[in-house]
mmJSON file of the N, C-alpha and C atoms, coordinates in Angstrom:
{"data_MODEL":{"atom_site":{
"group_PDB":["ATOM","ATOM","ATOM","ATOM","ATOM","ATOM","ATOM","ATOM","ATOM","ATOM","ATOM","ATOM","ATOM","ATOM","ATOM","ATOM","ATOM","ATOM","ATOM","ATOM","ATOM","ATOM","ATOM","ATOM","ATOM","ATOM","ATOM","ATOM","ATOM","ATOM","ATOM","ATOM","ATOM","ATOM","ATOM","ATOM","ATOM","ATOM","ATOM","ATOM","ATOM","ATOM","ATOM","ATOM","ATOM","ATOM","ATOM","ATOM","ATOM","ATOM","ATOM","ATOM","ATOM","ATOM","ATOM","ATOM","ATOM","ATOM","ATOM","ATOM","ATOM","ATOM","ATOM","ATOM","ATOM","ATOM","ATOM","ATOM","ATOM","ATOM","ATOM","ATOM","ATOM","ATOM","ATOM","ATOM","ATOM","ATOM","ATOM","ATOM","ATOM","ATOM","ATOM","ATOM","ATOM","ATOM","ATOM","ATOM","ATOM","ATOM","ATOM","ATOM","ATOM","ATOM","ATOM","ATOM","ATOM","ATOM","ATOM","ATOM","ATOM","ATOM","ATOM","ATOM","ATOM","ATOM","ATOM","ATOM","ATOM","ATOM","ATOM","ATOM","ATOM","ATOM","ATOM","ATOM","ATOM","ATOM","ATOM","ATOM","ATOM","ATOM","ATOM","ATOM","ATOM","ATOM","ATOM","ATOM","ATOM","ATOM","ATOM","ATOM","ATOM","ATOM","ATOM","ATOM","ATOM","ATOM","ATOM","ATOM","ATOM","ATOM","ATOM","ATOM","ATOM","ATOM","ATOM","ATOM","ATOM","ATOM","ATOM","ATOM","ATOM","ATOM","ATOM","ATOM","ATOM","ATOM","ATOM","ATOM","ATOM","ATOM","ATOM","ATOM","ATOM","ATOM","ATOM","ATOM","ATOM","ATOM","ATOM","ATOM","ATOM","ATOM","ATOM","ATOM","ATOM","ATOM","ATOM","ATOM","ATOM","ATOM","ATOM","ATOM","ATOM","ATOM","ATOM","ATOM","ATOM","ATOM","ATOM","ATOM","ATOM","ATOM","ATOM","ATOM","ATOM","ATOM","ATOM","ATOM","ATOM","ATOM","ATOM","ATOM","ATOM","ATOM","ATOM","ATOM","ATOM","ATOM","ATOM","ATOM","ATOM","ATOM","ATOM","ATOM","ATOM","ATOM","ATOM","ATOM","ATOM","ATOM","ATOM","ATOM","ATOM","ATOM","ATOM","ATOM","ATOM","ATOM","ATOM","ATOM","ATOM","ATOM","ATOM","ATOM","ATOM","ATOM","ATOM","ATOM","ATOM","ATOM","ATOM"],
"id":[1,2,3,4,5,6,7,8,9,10,11,12,13,14,15,16,17,18,19,20,21,22,23,24,25,26,27,28,29,30,31,32,33,34,35,36,37,38,39,40,41,42,43,44,45,46,47,48,49,50,51,52,53,54,55,56,57,58,59,60,61,62,63,64,65,66,67,68,69,70,71,72,73,74,75,76,77,78,79,80,81,82,83,84,85,86,87,88,89,90,91,92,93,94,95,96,97,98,99,100,101,102,103,104,105,106,107,108,109,110,111,112,113,114,115,116,117,118,119,120,121,122,123,124,125,126,127,128,129,130,131,132,133,134,135,136,137,138,139,140,141,142,143,144,145,146,147,148,149,150,151,152,153,154,155,156,157,158,159,160,161,162,163,164,165,166,167,168,169,170,171,172,173,174,175,176,177,178,179,180,181,182,183,184,185,186,187,188,189,190,191,192,193,194,195,196,197,198,199,200,201,202,203,204,205,206,207,208,209,210,211,212,213,214,215,216,217,218,219,220,221,222,223,224,225,226,227,228,229,230,231,232,233,234,235,236,237,238,239,240,241,242,243],
"type_symbol":["N","C","C","N","C","C","N","C","C","N","C","C","N","C","C","N","C","C","N","C","C","N","C","C","N","C","C","N","C","C","N","C","C","N","C","C","N","C","C","N","C","C","N","C","C","N","C","C","N","C","C","N","C","C","N","C","C","N","C","C","N","C","C","N","C","C","N","C","C","N","C","C","N","C","C","N","C","C","N","C","C","N","C","C","N","C","C","N","C","C","N","C","C","N","C","C","N","C","C","N","C","C","N","C","C","N","C","C","N","C","C","N","C","C","N","C","C","N","C","C","N","C","C","N","C","C","N","C","C","N","C","C","N","C","C","N","C","C","N","C","C","N","C","C","N","C","C","N","C","C","N","C","C","N","C","C","N","C","C","N","C","C","N","C","C","N","C","C","N","C","C","N","C","C","N","C","C","N","C","C","N","C","C","N","C","C","N","C","C","N","C","C","N","C","C","N","C","C","N","C","C","N","C","C","N","C","C","N","C","C","N","C","C","N","C","C","N","C","C","N","C","C","N","C","C","N","C","C","N","C","C","N","C","C","N","C","C","N","C","C","N","C","C"],
"label_atom_id":["N","CA","C","N","CA","C","N","CA","C","N","CA","C","N","CA","C","N","CA","C","N","CA","C","N","CA","C","N","CA","C","N","CA","C","N","CA","C","N","CA","C","N","CA","C","N","CA","C","N","CA","C","N","CA","C","N","CA","C","N","CA","C","N","CA","C","N","CA","C","N","CA","C","N","CA","C","N","CA","C","N","CA","C","N","CA","C","N","CA","C","N","CA","C","N","CA","C","N","CA","C","N","CA","C","N","CA","C","N","CA","C","N","CA","C","N","CA","C","N","CA","C","N","CA","C","N","CA","C","N","CA","C","N","CA","C","N","CA","C","N","CA","C","N","CA","C","N","CA","C","N","CA","C","N","CA","C","N","CA","C","N","CA","C","N","CA","C","N","CA","C","N","CA","C","N","CA","C","N","CA","C","N","CA","C","N","CA","C","N","CA","C","N","CA","C","N","CA","C","N","CA","C","N","CA","C","N","CA","C","N","CA","C","N","CA","C","N","CA","C","N","CA","C","N","CA","C","N","CA","C","N","CA","C","N","CA","C","N","CA","C","N","CA","C","N","CA","C","N","CA","C","N","CA","C","N","CA","C","N","CA","C","N","CA","C","N","CA","C","N","CA","C","N","CA","C","N","CA","C","N","CA","C"],
"label_alt_id":[null,null,null,null,null,null,null,null,null,null,null,null,null,null,null,null,null,null,null,null,null,null,null,null,null,null,null,null,null,null,null,null,null,null,null,null,null,null,null,null,null,null,null,null,null,null,null,null,null,null,null,null,null,null,null,null,null,null,null,null,null,null,null,null,null,null,null,null,null,null,null,null,null,null,null,null,null,null,null,null,null,null,null,null,null,null,null,null,null,null,null,null,null,null,null,null,null,null,null,null,null,null,null,null,null,null,null,null,null,null,null,null,null,null,null,null,null,null,null,null,null,null,null,null,null,null,null,null,null,null,null,null,null,null,null,null,null,null,null,null,null,null,null,null,null,null,null,null,null,null,null,null,null,null,null,null,null,null,null,null,null,null,null,null,null,null,null,null,null,null,null,null,null,null,null,null,null,null,null,null,null,null,null,null,null,null,null,null,null,null,null,null,null,null,null,null,null,null,null,null,null,null,null,null,null,null,null,null,null,null,null,null,null,null,null,null,null,null,null,null,null,null,null,null,null,null,null,null,null,null,null,null,null,null,null,null,null,null,null,null,null,null,null],
"label_comp_id":["UNK","UNK","UNK","UNK","UNK","UNK","UNK","UNK","UNK","UNK","UNK","UNK","UNK","UNK","UNK","UNK","UNK","UNK","UNK","UNK","UNK","UNK","UNK","UNK","UNK","UNK","UNK","UNK","UNK","UNK","UNK","UNK","UNK","UNK","UNK","UNK","UNK","UNK","UNK","UNK","UNK","UNK","UNK","UNK","UNK","UNK","UNK","UNK","UNK","UNK","UNK","UNK","UNK","UNK","UNK","UNK","UNK","UNK","UNK","UNK","UNK","UNK","UNK","UNK","UNK","UNK","UNK","UNK","UNK","UNK","UNK","UNK","UNK","UNK","UNK","UNK","UNK","UNK","UNK","UNK","UNK","UNK","UNK","UNK","UNK","UNK","UNK","UNK","UNK","UNK","UNK","UNK","UNK","UNK","UNK","UNK","UNK","UNK","UNK","UNK","UNK","UNK","UNK","UNK","UNK","UNK","UNK","UNK","UNK","UNK","UNK","UNK","UNK","UNK","UNK","UNK","UNK","UNK","UNK","UNK","UNK","UNK","UNK","UNK","UNK","UNK","UNK","UNK","UNK","UNK","UNK","UNK","UNK","UNK","UNK","UNK","UNK","UNK","UNK","UNK","UNK","UNK","UNK","UNK","UNK","UNK","UNK","UNK","UNK","UNK","UNK","UNK","UNK","UNK","UNK","UNK","UNK","UNK","UNK","UNK","UNK","UNK","UNK","UNK","UNK","UNK","UNK","UNK","UNK","UNK","UNK","UNK","UNK","UNK","UNK","UNK","UNK","UNK","UNK","UNK","UNK","UNK","UNK","UNK","UNK","UNK","UNK","UNK","UNK","UNK","UNK","UNK","UNK","UNK","UNK","UNK","UNK","UNK","UNK","UNK","UNK","UNK","UNK","UNK","UNK","UNK","UNK","UNK","UNK","UNK","UNK","UNK","UNK","UNK","UNK","UNK","UNK","UNK","UNK","UNK","UNK","UNK","UNK","UNK","UNK","UNK","UNK","UNK","UNK","UNK","UNK","UNK","UNK","UNK","UNK","UNK","UNK","UNK","UNK","UNK","UNK","UNK","UNK"],
"label_asym_id":["A","A","A","A","A","A","A","A","A","A","A","A","A","A","A","A","A","A","A","A","A","A","A","A","A","A","A","A","A","A","A","A","A","A","A","A","A","A","A","A","A","A","A","A","A","A","A","A","A","A","A","A","A","A","A","A","A","A","A","A","A","A","A","A","A","A","A","A","A","A","A","A","A","A","A","A","A","A","A","A","A","A","A","A","A","A","A","A","A","A","A","A","A","A","A","A","A","A","A","A","A","A","A","A","A","A","A","A","A","A","A","A","A","A","A","A","A","A","A","A","A","A","A","A","A","A","A","A","A","A","A","A","A","A","A","A","A","A","A","A","A","A","A","A","A","A","A","A","A","A","A","A","A","A","A","A","A","A","A","A","A","A","A","A","A","A","A","A","A","A","A","A","A","A","A","A","A","A","A","A","A","A","A","A","A","A","A","A","A","A","A","A","A","A","A","A","A","A","A","A","A","A","A","A","A","A","A","A","A","A","A","A","A","A","A","A","A","A","A","A","A","A","A","A","A","A","A","A","A","A","A","A","A","A","A","A","A","A","A","A","A","A","A"],
"label_entity_id":["1","1","1","1","1","1","1","1","1","1","1","1","1","1","1","1","1","1","1","1","1","1","1","1","1","1","1","1","1","1","1","1","1","1","1","1","1","1","1","1","1","1","1","1","1","1","1","1","1","1","1","1","1","1","1","1","1","1","1","1","1","1","1","1","1","1","1","1","1","1","1","1","1","1","1","1","1","1","1","1","1","1","1","1","1","1","1","1","1","1","1","1","1","1","1","1","1","1","1","1","1","1","1","1","1","1","1","1","1","1","1","1","1","1","1","1","1","1","1","1","1","1","1","1","1","1","1","1","1","1","1","1","1","1","1","1","1","1","1","1","1","1","1","1","1","1","1","1","1","1","1","1","1","1","1","1","1","1","1","1","1","1","1","1","1","1","1","1","1","1","1","1","1","1","1","1","1","1","1","1","1","1","1","1","1","1","1","1","1","1","1","1","1","1","1","1","1","1","1","1","1","1","1","1","1","1","1","1","1","1","1","1","1","1","1","1","1","1","1","1","1","1","1","1","1","1","1","1","1","1","1","1","1","1","1","1","1","1","1","1","1","1","1"],
"label_seq_id":[1,1,1,2,2,2,3,3,3,4,4,4,5,5,5,6,6,6,7,7,7,8,8,8,9,9,9,10,10,10,11,11,11,12,12,12,13,13,13,14,14,14,15,15,15,16,16,16,17,17,17,18,18,18,19,19,19,20,20,20,21,21,21,22,22,22,23,23,23,24,24,24,25,25,25,26,26,26,27,27,27,28,28,28,29,29,29,30,30,30,31,31,31,32,32,32,33,33,33,34,34,34,35,35,35,36,36,36,37,37,37,38,38,38,39,39,39,40,40,40,41,41,41,42,42,42,43,43,43,44,44,44,45,45,45,46,46,46,47,47,47,48,48,48,49,49,49,50,50,50,51,51,51,52,52,52,53,53,53,54,54,54,55,55,55,56,56,56,57,57,57,58,58,58,59,59,59,60,60,60,61,61,61,62,62,62,63,63,63,64,64,64,65,65,65,66,66,66,67,67,67,68,68,68,69,69,69,70,70,70,71,71,71,72,72,72,73,73,73,74,74,74,75,75,75,76,76,76,77,77,77,78,78,78,79,79,79,80,80,80,81,81,81],
"pdbx_PDB_ins_code":[null,null,null,null,null,null,null,null,null,null,null,null,null,null,null,null,null,null,null,null,null,null,null,null,null,null,null,null,null,null,null,null,null,null,null,null,null,null,null,null,null,null,null,null,null,null,null,null,null,null,null,null,null,null,null,null,null,null,null,null,null,null,null,null,null,null,null,null,null,null,null,null,null,null,null,null,null,null,null,null,null,null,null,null,null,null,null,null,null,null,null,null,null,null,null,null,null,null,null,null,null,null,null,null,null,null,null,null,null,null,null,null,null,null,null,null,null,null,null,null,null,null,null,null,null,null,null,null,null,null,null,null,null,null,null,null,null,null,null,null,null,null,null,null,null,null,null,null,null,null,null,null,null,null,null,null,null,null,null,null,null,null,null,null,null,null,null,null,null,null,null,null,null,null,null,null,null,null,null,null,null,null,null,null,null,null,null,null,null,null,null,null,null,null,null,null,null,null,null,null,null,null,null,null,null,null,null,null,null,null,null,null,null,null,null,null,null,null,null,null,null,null,null,null,null,null,null,null,null,null,null,null,null,null,null,null,null,null,null,null,null,null,null],
"Cartn_x":[1.012,0.164,0.824,0.566,1.323,0.501,1.298,0.993,0.675,-0.641,-0.889,-1.213,-0.093,-0.347,-1.469,-1.701,-3.142,-4.452,-4.401,-5.674,-5.415,-4.331,-4.185,-4.128,-3.789,-3.371,-4.567,-5.558,-7.04,-6.901,-6.198,-6.393,-5.879,-4.778,-3.807,-3.908,-4.971,-5.214,-5.804,-6.904,-7.609,-7.117,-5.934,-5.632,-4.295,-4.474,-3.547,-2.261,-1.141,0.377,0.782,0.291,0.567,0.118,-0.966,-1.759,-1.203,-0.386,-0.359,0.604,0.961,2.153,3.353,4.411,5.63,5.506,4.861,4.448,3.502,2.761,1.689,2.397,3.371,4.106,4.93,5.702,6.557,5.822,4.632,3.517,3.418,3.16,2.417,3.664,5.031,6.263,6.355,6.22,6.385,5.473,4.207,3.283,3.382,3.96,4.304,5.606,6.552,7.959,7.289,6.456,5.734,5.242,4.247,3.458,4.392,5.448,6.485,7.107,7.659,8.388,7.107,6.034,5.334,4.835,4.858,4.808,6.263,7.354,8.162,8.301,7.914,8.002,7.175,5.855,5.074,5.744,6.432,7.165,8.183,9.108,10.144,9.66,8.266,7.697,7.122,6.717,6.328,7.503,8.369,9.559,10.181,10.563,11.073,10.012,8.699,7.537,8.214,7.952,7.929,9.635,10.544,12.013,11.824,11.072,10.855,10.239,9.077,8.287,9.274,10.189,11.073,12.166,12.699,13.822,13.137,11.945,11.038,10.992,10.341,10.234,11.262,12.627,13.851,14.399,14.221,14.805,14.275,12.764,11.821,12.097,12.831,12.975,11.953,11.03,10.002,10.56,11.401,12.048,12.759,13.606,14.26,13.103,12.16,11.24,9.985,10.032,9.253,10.624,11.669,12.651,12.688,12.954,12.866,11.83,10.212,8.915,9.077,9.75,9.695,10.102,11.835,12.583,12.203,11.546,11.252,9.954,9.413,7.94,8.503,9.212,10.11,10.783,11.618,11.823,11.182,9.986,8.839,8.27,7.968,7.419,8.099,9.475,10.191,10.265,9.835,9.566,11.237,10.708,11.947,12.214,13.45,14.104,14.253],
"Cartn_y":[-1.149,0.042,1.519,2.085,3.154,4.655,5.471,6.346,7.565,8.085,9.393,10.582,11.772,12.676,13.649,13.192,14.319,14.042,12.563,11.928,11.357,10.649,10.127,10.978,11.851,12.901,13.242,12.835,13.212,11.918,10.93,9.954,10.104,11.139,11.298,12.749,13.728,15.083,14.687,13.813,14.221,13.108,12.3,11.163,12.26,11.857,12.318,11.614,12.284,11.671,10.64,10.971,9.965,8.703,8.618,7.087,6.466,6.852,6.785,5.589,4.874,3.605,4.483,3.445,3.978,4.57,3.642,3.723,5.197,5.142,6.483,7.598,7.789,8.988,9.389,8.451,8.633,9.186,8.804,9.147,10.505,10.906,12.241,13.361,12.698,13.617,13.88,12.858,12.809,13.988,13.68,14.835,16.344,16.62,17.736,18.041,17.431,17.968,18.226,17.677,18.077,19.27,19.619,20.806,21.711,21.696,22.639,23.159,21.952,22.181,22.865,22.573,23.341,24.508,25.129,26.386,26.684,26.329,27.234,27.676,26.386,26.534,27.817,27.997,29.035,30.56,30.619,31.699,32.201,31.314,31.537,31.755,31.487,31.727,33.248,33.424,35.166,36.04,35.761,36.543,36.724,35.573,35.718,36.191,36.275,36.994,38.73,39.029,40.458,40.875,40.041,40.24,40.573,39.826,39.923,41.385,41.395,42.911,43.97,44.02,45.066,45.334,44.113,44.253,44.643,44.397,45.213,46.299,46.805,48.063,48.786,48.687,49.147,49.283,47.974,48.229,48.795,48.938,49.787,51.65,52.224,53.639,54.147,53.159,53.943,54.636,54.095,54.653,55.876,56.056,57.593,58.24,57.784,58.822,59.611,58.658,58.874,59.837,59.481,60.571,61.854,62.115,62.935,64.085,63.101,63.785,64.85,64.129,64.419,65.248,65.264,66.382,67.715,67.403,68.744,69.394,68.588,68.951,69.572,69.264,69.793,71.243,71.164,72.572,73.631,73.049,73.866,74.853,73.97,73.832,74.939,74.789,75.768,76.919,77.742,79.346,79.759,80.835,81.564,82.924,83.076,84.08,85.247],
"Cartn_z":[-0.107,-0.117,-0.102,-0.957,-0.887,-0.32,0.118,0.974,-0.211,-0.174,-0.994,-0.186,-0.36,0.715,0.19,-0.785,-1.388,-0.898,-0.292,-0.018,1.489,1.566,3.266,4.435,3.676,5.096,5.985,5.264,6.387,7.672,7.464,8.384,9.683,9.58,10.621,11.498,10.603,11.428,12.877,12.925,14.582,15.376,14.901,15.657,16.615,17.966,18.768,18.492,18.537,18.156,19.171,20.335,21.794,21.48,20.654,20.122,19.105,18.122,17.068,17.289,16.362,16.1,15.372,15.497,14.716,13.455,12.57,11.076,11.102,11.676,11.769,11.638,12.892,13.29,12.042,11.174,10.157,9.254,9.259,7.966,8.629,9.516,10.078,9.906,10.356,9.844,8.499,7.463,6.189,5.651,5.93,5.863,6.084,7.459,7.993,6.938,6.537,5.9,4.447,4.006,2.418,2.493,3.999,3.789,3.934,4.58,4.89,3.462,3.192,1.367,0.662,0.304,-0.461,-0.097,1.558,1.78,1.684,1.598,1.465,-0.346,-1.072,-2.533,-2.995,-2.236,-2.679,-1.843,-1.031,-0.608,-1.528,-2.119,-3.212,-4.231,-4.822,-5.834,-5.901,-4.693,-4.555,-4.813,-4.234,-4.106,-5.491,-6.382,-7.404,-8.386,-8.116,-8.946,-8.502,-7.295,-7.297,-7.51,-7.51,-8.411,-9.715,-10.099,-11.706,-12.279,-11.161,-11.426,-11.238,-10.162,-9.604,-10.851,-11.53,-12.543,-13.766,-14.137,-15.203,-15.019,-13.925,-13.814,-13.796,-13.13,-13.29,-14.501,-15.443,-16.948,-17.779,-17.524,-18.323,-18.527,-17.408,-17.313,-16.359,-15.83,-15.086,-13.648,-13.177,-11.727,-11.976,-13.329,-13.505,-14.202,-14.392,-14.941,-13.776,-12.878,-11.552,-10.797,-10.477,-9.865,-10.584,-11.861,-12.401,-12.16,-12.413,-12.166,-10.749,-9.69,-8.531,-8.292,-8.641,-8.712,-9.208,-10.802,-10.908,-10.573,-9.843,-8.912,-7.891,-7.057,-5.902,-6.012,-7.263,-7.347,-8.045,-8.764,-9.211,-7.837,-6.91,-5.281,-4.522,-4.998,-3.752,-4.057,-2.88,-3.123,-3.724,-4.303,-5.539,-4.828,-4.598,-4.018,-4.9],
"occupancy":[1.0,1.0,1.0,1.0,1.0,1.0,1.0,1.0,1.0,1.0,1.0,1.0,1.0,1.0,1.0,1.0,1.0,1.0,1.0,1.0,1.0,1.0,1.0,1.0,1.0,1.0,1.0,1.0,1.0,1.0,1.0,1.0,1.0,1.0,1.0,1.0,1.0,1.0,1.0,1.0,1.0,1.0,1.0,1.0,1.0,1.0,1.0,1.0,1.0,1.0,1.0,1.0,1.0,1.0,1.0,1.0,1.0,1.0,1.0,1.0,1.0,1.0,1.0,1.0,1.0,1.0,1.0,1.0,1.0,1.0,1.0,1.0,1.0,1.0,1.0,1.0,1.0,1.0,1.0,1.0,1.0,1.0,1.0,1.0,1.0,1.0,1.0,1.0,1.0,1.0,1.0,1.0,1.0,1.0,1.0,1.0,1.0,1.0,1.0,1.0,1.0,1.0,1.0,1.0,1.0,1.0,1.0,1.0,1.0,1.0,1.0,1.0,1.0,1.0,1.0,1.0,1.0,1.0,1.0,1.0,1.0,1.0,1.0,1.0,1.0,1.0,1.0,1.0,1.0,1.0,1.0,1.0,1.0,1.0,1.0,1.0,1.0,1.0,1.0,1.0,1.0,1.0,1.0,1.0,1.0,1.0,1.0,1.0,1.0,1.0,1.0,1.0,1.0,1.0,1.0,1.0,1.0,1.0,1.0,1.0,1.0,1.0,1.0,1.0,1.0,1.0,1.0,1.0,1.0,1.0,1.0,1.0,1.0,1.0,1.0,1.0,1.0,1.0,1.0,1.0,1.0,1.0,1.0,1.0,1.0,1.0,1.0,1.0,1.0,1.0,1.0,1.0,1.0,1.0,1.0,1.0,1.0,1.0,1.0,1.0,1.0,1.0,1.0,1.0,1.0,1.0,1.0,1.0,1.0,1.0,1.0,1.0,1.0,1.0,1.0,1.0,1.0,1.0,1.0,1.0,1.0,1.0,1.0,1.0,1.0,1.0,1.0,1.0,1.0,1.0,1.0,1.0,1.0,1.0,1.0,1.0,1.0,1.0,1.0,1.0,1.0,1.0,1.0],
"B_iso_or_equiv":[0.0,0.0,0.0,0.0,0.0,0.0,0.0,0.0,0.0,0.0,0.0,0.0,0.0,0.0,0.0,0.0,0.0,0.0,0.0,0.0,0.0,0.0,0.0,0.0,0.0,0.0,0.0,0.0,0.0,0.0,0.0,0.0,0.0,0.0,0.0,0.0,0.0,0.0,0.0,0.0,0.0,0.0,0.0,0.0,0.0,0.0,0.0,0.0,0.0,0.0,0.0,0.0,0.0,0.0,0.0,0.0,0.0,0.0,0.0,0.0,0.0,0.0,0.0,0.0,0.0,0.0,0.0,0.0,0.0,0.0,0.0,0.0,0.0,0.0,0.0,0.0,0.0,0.0,0.0,0.0,0.0,0.0,0.0,0.0,0.0,0.0,0.0,0.0,0.0,0.0,0.0,0.0,0.0,0.0,0.0,0.0,0.0,0.0,0.0,0.0,0.0,0.0,0.0,0.0,0.0,0.0,0.0,0.0,0.0,0.0,0.0,0.0,0.0,0.0,0.0,0.0,0.0,0.0,0.0,0.0,0.0,0.0,0.0,0.0,0.0,0.0,0.0,0.0,0.0,0.0,0.0,0.0,0.0,0.0,0.0,0.0,0.0,0.0,0.0,0.0,0.0,0.0,0.0,0.0,0.0,0.0,0.0,0.0,0.0,0.0,0.0,0.0,0.0,0.0,0.0,0.0,0.0,0.0,0.0,0.0,0.0,0.0,0.0,0.0,0.0,0.0,0.0,0.0,0.0,0.0,0.0,0.0,0.0,0.0,0.0,0.0,0.0,0.0,0.0,0.0,0.0,0.0,0.0,0.0,0.0,0.0,0.0,0.0,0.0,0.0,0.0,0.0,0.0,0.0,0.0,0.0,0.0,0.0,0.0,0.0,0.0,0.0,0.0,0.0,0.0,0.0,0.0,0.0,0.0,0.0,0.0,0.0,0.0,0.0,0.0,0.0,0.0,0.0,0.0,0.0,0.0,0.0,0.0,0.0,0.0,0.0,0.0,0.0,0.0,0.0,0.0,0.0,0.0,0.0,0.0,0.0,0.0,0.0,0.0,0.0,0.0,0.0,0.0],
"pdbx_formal_charge":[null,null,null,null,null,null,null,null,null,null,null,null,null,null,null,null,null,null,null,null,null,null,null,null,null,null,null,null,null,null,null,null,null,null,null,null,null,null,null,null,null,null,null,null,null,null,null,null,null,null,null,null,null,null,null,null,null,null,null,null,null,null,null,null,null,null,null,null,null,null,null,null,null,null,null,null,null,null,null,null,null,null,null,null,null,null,null,null,null,null,null,null,null,null,null,null,null,null,null,null,null,null,null,null,null,null,null,null,null,null,null,null,null,null,null,null,null,null,null,null,null,null,null,null,null,null,null,null,null,null,null,null,null,null,null,null,null,null,null,null,null,null,null,null,null,null,null,null,null,null,null,null,null,null,null,null,null,null,null,null,null,null,null,null,null,null,null,null,null,null,null,null,null,null,null,null,null,null,null,null,null,null,null,null,null,null,null,null,null,null,null,null,null,null,null,null,null,null,null,null,null,null,null,null,null,null,null,null,null,null,null,null,null,null,null,null,null,null,null,null,null,null,null,null,null,null,null,null,null,null,null,null,null,null,null,null,null,null,null,null,null,null,null],
"auth_seq_id":[1,1,1,2,2,2,3,3,3,4,4,4,5,5,5,6,6,6,7,7,7,8,8,8,9,9,9,10,10,10,11,11,11,12,12,12,13,13,13,14,14,14,15,15,15,16,16,16,17,17,17,18,18,18,19,19,19,20,20,20,21,21,21,22,22,22,23,23,23,24,24,24,25,25,25,26,26,26,27,27,27,28,28,28,29,29,29,30,30,30,31,31,31,32,32,32,33,33,33,34,34,34,35,35,35,36,36,36,37,37,37,38,38,38,39,39,39,40,40,40,41,41,41,42,42,42,43,43,43,44,44,44,45,45,45,46,46,46,47,47,47,48,48,48,49,49,49,50,50,50,51,51,51,52,52,52,53,53,53,54,54,54,55,55,55,56,56,56,57,57,57,58,58,58,59,59,59,60,60,60,61,61,61,62,62,62,63,63,63,64,64,64,65,65,65,66,66,66,67,67,67,68,68,68,69,69,69,70,70,70,71,71,71,72,72,72,73,73,73,74,74,74,75,75,75,76,76,76,77,77,77,78,78,78,79,79,79,80,80,80,81,81,81],
"auth_comp_id":["UNK","UNK","UNK","UNK","UNK","UNK","UNK","UNK","UNK","UNK","UNK","UNK","UNK","UNK","UNK","UNK","UNK","UNK","UNK","UNK","UNK","UNK","UNK","UNK","UNK","UNK","UNK","UNK","UNK","UNK","UNK","UNK","UNK","UNK","UNK","UNK","UNK","UNK","UNK","UNK","UNK","UNK","UNK","UNK","UNK","UNK","UNK","UNK","UNK","UNK","UNK","UNK","UNK","UNK","UNK","UNK","UNK","UNK","UNK","UNK","UNK","UNK","UNK","UNK","UNK","UNK","UNK","UNK","UNK","UNK","UNK","UNK","UNK","UNK","UNK","UNK","UNK","UNK","UNK","UNK","UNK","UNK","UNK","UNK","UNK","UNK","UNK","UNK","UNK","UNK","UNK","UNK","UNK","UNK","UNK","UNK","UNK","UNK","UNK","UNK","UNK","UNK","UNK","UNK","UNK","UNK","UNK","UNK","UNK","UNK","UNK","UNK","UNK","UNK","UNK","UNK","UNK","UNK","UNK","UNK","UNK","UNK","UNK","UNK","UNK","UNK","UNK","UNK","UNK","UNK","UNK","UNK","UNK","UNK","UNK","UNK","UNK","UNK","UNK","UNK","UNK","UNK","UNK","UNK","UNK","UNK","UNK","UNK","UNK","UNK","UNK","UNK","UNK","UNK","UNK","UNK","UNK","UNK","UNK","UNK","UNK","UNK","UNK","UNK","UNK","UNK","UNK","UNK","UNK","UNK","UNK","UNK","UNK","UNK","UNK","UNK","UNK","UNK","UNK","UNK","UNK","UNK","UNK","UNK","UNK","UNK","UNK","UNK","UNK","UNK","UNK","UNK","UNK","UNK","UNK","UNK","UNK","UNK","UNK","UNK","UNK","UNK","UNK","UNK","UNK","UNK","UNK","UNK","UNK","UNK","UNK","UNK","UNK","UNK","UNK","UNK","UNK","UNK","UNK","UNK","UNK","UNK","UNK","UNK","UNK","UNK","UNK","UNK","UNK","UNK","UNK","UNK","UNK","UNK","UNK","UNK","UNK","UNK","UNK","UNK","UNK","UNK","UNK"],
"auth_asym_id":["A","A","A","A","A","A","A","A","A","A","A","A","A","A","A","A","A","A","A","A","A","A","A","A","A","A","A","A","A","A","A","A","A","A","A","A","A","A","A","A","A","A","A","A","A","A","A","A","A","A","A","A","A","A","A","A","A","A","A","A","A","A","A","A","A","A","A","A","A","A","A","A","A","A","A","A","A","A","A","A","A","A","A","A","A","A","A","A","A","A","A","A","A","A","A","A","A","A","A","A","A","A","A","A","A","A","A","A","A","A","A","A","A","A","A","A","A","A","A","A","A","A","A","A","A","A","A","A","A","A","A","A","A","A","A","A","A","A","A","A","A","A","A","A","A","A","A","A","A","A","A","A","A","A","A","A","A","A","A","A","A","A","A","A","A","A","A","A","A","A","A","A","A","A","A","A","A","A","A","A","A","A","A","A","A","A","A","A","A","A","A","A","A","A","A","A","A","A","A","A","A","A","A","A","A","A","A","A","A","A","A","A","A","A","A","A","A","A","A","A","A","A","A","A","A","A","A","A","A","A","A","A","A","A","A","A","A","A","A","A","A","A","A"],
"auth_atom_id":["N","CA","C","N","CA","C","N","CA","C","N","CA","C","N","CA","C","N","CA","C","N","CA","C","N","CA","C","N","CA","C","N","CA","C","N","CA","C","N","CA","C","N","CA","C","N","CA","C","N","CA","C","N","CA","C","N","CA","C","N","CA","C","N","CA","C","N","CA","C","N","CA","C","N","CA","C","N","CA","C","N","CA","C","N","CA","C","N","CA","C","N","CA","C","N","CA","C","N","CA","C","N","CA","C","N","CA","C","N","CA","C","N","CA","C","N","CA","C","N","CA","C","N","CA","C","N","CA","C","N","CA","C","N","CA","C","N","CA","C","N","CA","C","N","CA","C","N","CA","C","N","CA","C","N","CA","C","N","CA","C","N","CA","C","N","CA","C","N","CA","C","N","CA","C","N","CA","C","N","CA","C","N","CA","C","N","CA","C","N","CA","C","N","CA","C","N","CA","C","N","CA","C","N","CA","C","N","CA","C","N","CA","C","N","CA","C","N","CA","C","N","CA","C","N","CA","C","N","CA","C","N","CA","C","N","CA","C","N","CA","C","N","CA","C","N","CA","C","N","CA","C","N","CA","C","N","CA","C","N","CA","C","N","CA","C","N","CA","C","N","CA","C","N","CA","C","N","CA","C","N","CA","C"],
"pdbx_PDB_model_num":[1,1,1,1,1,1,1,1,1,1,1,1,1,1,1,1,1,1,1,1,1,1,1,1,1,1,1,1,1,1,1,1,1,1,1,1,1,1,1,1,1,1,1,1,1,1,1,1,1,1,1,1,1,1,1,1,1,1,1,1,1,1,1,1,1,1,1,1,1,1,1,1,1,1,1,1,1,1,1,1,1,1,1,1,1,1,1,1,1,1,1,1,1,1,1,1,1,1,1,1,1,1,1,1,1,1,1,1,1,1,1,1,1,1,1,1,1,1,1,1,1,1,1,1,1,1,1,1,1,1,1,1,1,1,1,1,1,1,1,1,1,1,1,1,1,1,1,1,1,1,1,1,1,1,1,1,1,1,1,1,1,1,1,1,1,1,1,1,1,1,1,1,1,1,1,1,1,1,1,1,1,1,1,1,1,1,1,1,1,1,1,1,1,1,1,1,1,1,1,1,1,1,1,1,1,1,1,1,1,1,1,1,1,1,1,1,1,1,1,1,1,1,1,1,1,1,1,1,1,1,1,1,1,1,1,1,1,1,1,1,1,1,1]
}}}
């Protein structure tokens, strides 16, 4: 019998680890590790997505245009002597 983490994980959710056999504890540990790995992969994916967004914005020149716009706005806003 093979363990399927997508369907078999429900068997271990309601059971207290104190009442589990060694095999069940190993399966629970495997489930927890896989869940942690999935969470980490999702986190890495989000970081990589935002890195690509920032890189694209930087390479498009939009950052320089915004800086220039803010500087010219501040220069025009400052009181003239």
